[in-house]
C-alpha positions in Angstrom: 73.9 -25.2 94.0 71.6 -23.0 95.8 68.6 -21.3 94.2 68.3 -17.6 94.6 65.6 -16.5 96.6 63.1 -14.0 95.4 63.9 -10.3 96.6 60.6 -9.6 98.5 61.2 -12.9 100.3 64.6 -11.7 101.5 63.3 -8.4 102.8 60.9 -9.9 104.8 63.5 -12.2 106.3 65.7 -9.3 106.8 63.0 -7.4 108.8 61.4 -9.9 111.2 64.8 -9.9 113.3 64.5 -5.9 113.6 61.0 -6.1 114.7 61.7 -9.1 117.1 64.8 -7.0 118.9 62.7 -3.7 119.1 59.4 -5.2 119.9 55.7 -3.0 119.5 56.2 0.9 120.2 54.7 2.2 123.5 52.7 5.4 124.4 55.0 8.3 124.1 57.3 9.7 127.0 55.7 13.0 128.3 56.8 15.3 131.3 54.0 16.8 133.5 53.8 19.3 135.8 51.1 19.9 138.8 49.0 22.7 138.1 49.1 24.2 141.9 48.4 27.7 142.8 50.8 30.1 144.3 50.9 33.6 145.5 50.6 35.8 142.2 50.5 39.6 141.7 47.9 40.5 139.6 49.1 43.2 136.9 47.4 44.7 133.4 49.6 46.4 131.2 48.6 49.7 129.3 50.9 52.7 127.3 50.8 55.7 129.3 52.4 59.2 129.4 54.2 61.1 132.2 52.5 64.7 132.8 53.6 67.4 135.2 50.5 68.1 138.0 51.3 71.8 137.3 52.3 73.1 133.9 52.8 77.4 133.5 53.4 79.3 130.3 55.4 82.4 131.6 54.0 85.6 130.0 54.9 89.2 129.9 51.9 91.2 131.2 53.3 94.4 130.2 54.8 95.6 127.3 58.3 96.5 127.1 62.0 95.7 126.4 63.5 92.8 128.2 66.2 93.6 130.2 67.5 90.6 131.8 67.1 86.8 131.9 67.7 85.7 135.4 67.8 81.9 135.2 69.8 78.9 133.5 67.6 76.9 131.1 66.6 73.5 132.6 66.8 74.9 136.1 64.8 74.3 139.0 62.8 77.5 140.2 61.0 78.4 143.4 57.6 80.1 143.5 58.1 83.8 143.6 61.9 83.7 141.9 62.3 86.4 139.1 62.6 84.9 135.7 62.6 87.8 133.5 62.8 91.9 134.2 61.8 94.4 131.8 63.0 97.9 131.7 61.8 99.7 134.6 62.2 103.5 133.9 59.2 104.2 131.7 56.6 102.6 134.0 58.7 104.1 137.4 57.9 107.6 135.4 54.0 106.6 134.9 54.0 105.9 138.7 55.5 109.2 139.3 53.2 111.1 136.9 50.0 109.2 138.5 51.1 110.3 141.9 51.5 113.8 140.8 47.9 113.9 139.3 46.6 112.6 142.7 48.6 115.7 144.3 46.8 118.0 141.8 43.3 116.2 142.4 43.8 116.9 146.4 44.7 120.6 145.8 41.6 121.0 143.3 39.1 119.0 145.6 40.4 121.2 148.8 39.6 124.4 146.6 36.2 123.1 145.8 35.6 122.2 149.4 36.7 125.9 150.3 34.4 127.3 147.6 31.5 125.2 148.8 31.7 126.5 152.5 31.9 130.0 151.4 28.6 129.4 149.1 26.8 128.0 152.0 27.6 130.7 154.6 26.4 133.3 151.9 23.4 131.2 151.2 22.7 131.3 155.0 23.3 135.4 155.1 20.8 135.9 152.1 23.9 137.2 150.2 24.5 134.3 148.2 21.9 132.5 145.6 20.9 128.9 145.5 22.4 128.4 142.2 25.7 129.5 143.3 25.7 126.9 146.4 24.2 124.2 143.7 27.3 125.1 141.4 29.7 124.6 144.4 28.5 121.4 145.4 28.9 119.8 142.0 32.4 121.3 141.7 33.0 119.4 145.1 32.0 116.3 144.1 33.4 116.3 140.9 36.8 117.1 142.4 36.5 114.2 145.0 35.9 112.1 141.8 39.1 113.3 140.0 41.0 112.3 142.7 39.4 109.0 143.4 40.5 108.6 139.4 43.8 109.5 140.0 44.3 107.2 143.3 43.0 104.2 141.0 45.7 105.5 138.2 48.4 105.0 140.8 47.4 101.8 141.5 47.2 100.7 138.2 50.8 102.1 137.5 52.4 100.6 140.5 51.0 97.2 139.5 52.3 97.9 136.2 55.6 98.5 137.6 55.5 95.1 139.4 55.0 93.1 136.4 58.3 94.1 135.2 59.5 91.3 137.2 58.2 88.3 135.9 58.1 85.8 138.7 58.0 81.9 138.8 54.1 81.4 140.0 55.3 77.5 140.8 58.1 75.5 142.0 59.4 73.4 139.1 61.7 73.2 136.0 62.2 75.8 133.8 62.7 74.8 129.9 64.5 77.1 127.1 63.7 80.7 126.9 62.1 81.9 123.4 63.5 85.3 123.7 66.9 86.8 124.5 67.3 90.3 126.4 67.0 93.3 124.0 63.7 92.1 122.1 60.2 94.0 122.9 57.6 91.8 124.9 54.1 92.2 125.0 51.3 89.9 126.3 50.2 89.4 123.0 53.3 87.0 122.1 52.1 83.9 120.6 54.9 81.9 122.0 55.2 82.1 126.2 58.9 83.4 127.1 59.4 79.8 129.0 57.4 77.3 130.3 57.6 75.9 133.9 56.4 72.4 135.0 56.2 71.1 138.3 58.6 67.9 138.9 57.2 66.0 142.5 54.8 64.2 142.3 54.1 63.7 138.6 51.0 62.4 137.0 51.0 59.1 134.7 48.1 59.1 132.3 46.9 56.4 130.5 43.5 55.1 128.9 41.5 51.9 129.2 39.2 50.3 126.8 35.7 50.3 128.5 35.8 46.4 128.4 39.1 46.0 130.1 37.8 48.7 132.7 34.6 46.9 133.6 36.9 43.9 134.0 39.1 45.8 136.5 36.3 47.2 138.0 34.8 43.7 138.9 38.3 42.4 140.1 39.0 45.1 142.7 35.7 46.1 143.6 34.9 43.8 146.8 38.8 44.3 147.8 38.7 48.5 148.0 38.6 49.5 144.6 41.1 52.0 143.6 42.8 51.5 147.3 43.1 48.0 146.1 45.8 48.6 143.4 48.9 50.5 142.7 50.4 51.7 139.5 54.0 51.0 138.6 55.8 52.5 135.6 58.5 51.2 133.3 60.6 53.4 131.3 61.2 53.3 127.6 64.3 51.6 128.1 62.9 48.6 129.8 64.0 49.6 133.4 61.5 49.4 136.3 60.6 52.6 138.0 61.3 52.1 141.7 58.5 54.3 142.7 54.8 53.3 142.8 52.0 55.4 142.1 48.1 55.8 143.2 45.0 56.3 141.0 43.9 60.0 141.6 41.4 60.2 138.9 39.2 58.4 136.6 37.1 60.1 133.7 33.8 60.4 134.0 32.7 59.9 130.5 33.7 57.0 128.2 35.4 58.8 125.0 33.1 57.9 122.0 35.9 57.9 119.3 37.9 55.5 121.2 35.3 53.4 123.7 38.3 54.2 126.1 38.3 55.7 129.6 41.1 57.8 130.9 42.9 56.9 134.0 45.1 59.8 135.8 47.4 58.5 138.9 50.2 60.3 141.1 53.4 59.1 141.3 56.6 60.4 143.5 59.7 62.0 141.1 62.2 62.4 143.9 65.8 63.6 142.7 68.1 60.5 142.1 70.7 60.1 144.7 74.1 61.3 144.0 73.0 63.8 141.0 73.1 67.4 141.5 70.0 69.1 141.7 68.6 70.9 138.2 71.5 69.1 136.1 70.1 66.9 133.3 68.6 63.7 134.5 68.4 64.4 138.1 64.7 62.8 138.1 63.7 60.2 136.1 60.3 61.1 135.1 60.0 63.8 132.4 56.9 65.5 131.7 55.5 64.2 127.9 57.6 60.9 127.9 56.0 57.4 127.2 55.9 54.9 129.6 54.5 51.3 130.1 51.9 51.5 133.2 51.1 48.4 135.0 47.9 48.3 137.2 49.0 45.7 140.2 46.9 44.6 143.0 48.2 45.5 146.2 47.6 42.0 147.9 49.0 38.9 146.1 46.1 36.4 145.0 46.7 32.4 144.6 46.6 31.8 141.0 47.5 28.8 138.9 51.1 29.4 137.1 52.0 27.4 134.1 55.3 27.5 131.8 54.2 29.5 128.8 55.5 26.5 126.5 52.8 24.6 128.1 49.8 26.3 126.8 49.0 25.8 123.1 46.6 27.7 120.8 44.7 26.5 117.5 41.2 28.2 116.4 39.7 27.2 119.1 41.8 29.4 121.5 44.2 28.9 123.9 44.1 25.2 125.9 46.5 22.5 127.5 46.9 18.9 127.6 46.2 17.2 131.0 46.5 13.8 131.8 43.6 12.0 133.3 43.4 8.9 135.4 43.4 6.6 132.6 46.9 8.0 131.6 45.5 9.9 128.7 46.3 13.3 127.0 43.0 15.6 127.4 42.5 19.1 125.8 41.4 21.7 128.6 40.6 25.1 127.2 42.3 27.8 129.2 41.9 31.6 129.7 45.3 33.6 130.0 46.1 36.2 132.5 49.4 38.0 133.5 52.8 36.8 131.5 55.4 36.7 133.9 58.6 36.3 132.1 58.4 33.1 130.5 55.5 32.0 132.7 51.8 32.6 132.4 48.8 32.8 134.8 45.8 30.6 134.0 42.7 32.6 134.9 40.0 29.9 133.9 40.0 26.4 133.0 41.8 24.5 135.3 41.0 23.9 138.8 44.1 23.1 140.4 45.9 19.7 140.9 45.7 18.4 137.5 48.8 16.9 135.8 49.7 19.5 132.9 51.9 18.1 130.1 54.9 20.6 129.3 57.5 18.3 127.8 57.0 16.3 124.8 53.6 18.2 123.4 54.8 17.5 120.1 54.4 13.8 120.5 51.0 13.7 121.6 47.6 14.2 120.3 44.3 14.6 122.7 43.0 11.5 124.0 46.3 9.3 123.4 47.3 7.5 126.1 51.0 8.8 127.5 53.8 7.6 129.5 54.1 10.7 131.9 56.8 11.6 134.0 58.0 14.7 136.1 59.0 17.3 134.0 62.3 18.0 133.6 63.3 14.2 134.3 64.2 11.8 131.8 61.5 10.4 130.1 59.8 7.0 131.6 62.0 4.3 130.2 64.9 6.3 128.7 68.2 4.9 128.9 70.6 7.4 131.0 74.0 8.0 129.4 76.2 5.1 129.6 73.8 2.7 131.2 73.8 -0.5 129.4 70.8 -1.2 126.7 68.9 -4.3 127.1 70.5 -7.3 126.5 74.0 -5.7 125.8 77.0 -4.0 127.2 78.0 -0.5 128.2 79.5 0.9 125.0 
């Protein structure tokens, strides 16, 4: 009869065949990719707002009854086009009265000149006195001044009559009217009658922190400054706007409250193909809308680009793991630049040519030996599907 073996001895015996079958575990398999340099368009993004280059509040310059609104709200108007008409008859009557006053002043002046000539003749013959001549001269000067005043009143009345046609001072798109015909309008109204904003080009205005402004200046100064960059816009729905702009103004003072610098760029805003002029949405950029602004280099630069998943982060910052000549994973701190979809630009930390681990990072610690192979390929030593295992047959 067999003696029963102790349980601990039995477990040891069962474990020995398993260890003999699988052997010691080797270095973890990882996928690596070379840190090669490639052409990259440098870009830095900010939040901005679209502004019209010209924006005019339409106001009445005389007081009167609004007779007509001569535009459709939202349409594009030309400089000099009539927008509103104020009732004209009262101003026409004022002009006629001013002209009548001119005629009266002219008659008075002619009479004063005749009286002055008679006083001079009498003075020369001794029949007139010096006092009479002085009075005639004073009356002639007074009549002449009254004529000048009457003529000035005609000009004022004529200008006021012209103001009854309220014109657009610029080309642009006009918004809603704040008053309808029949209301009294005055120059002192709080709200404008309407607002006209220019359409093409538009401005994109954004602020940059003083630190970022310094970095951008250092990056592009040797390449031509603002001439080395273009400004691109991404709309609120995520669509890239097809037109590129150019920086036209950089503020000369940093905002003390936000430590930021205001930058302004001009960007074309042409009519959209196939959309009727003046209809809603005929131009994509609208005064006041928020956009994402990208400041991009005109010429691409050579930079190292890696998958975003290959970059790790801890309390010390961003870093990658590279495989050294001894096949060990080594930590390399890196400074990141622009993110391009699922890839990121490495601005500092790599020289180029390093083998960066991008697959199997969760199995590796810095300083550990690894079994490296090309990223995306089966890990070294892995069995392809359907291949026979060592000492076995395909299953």
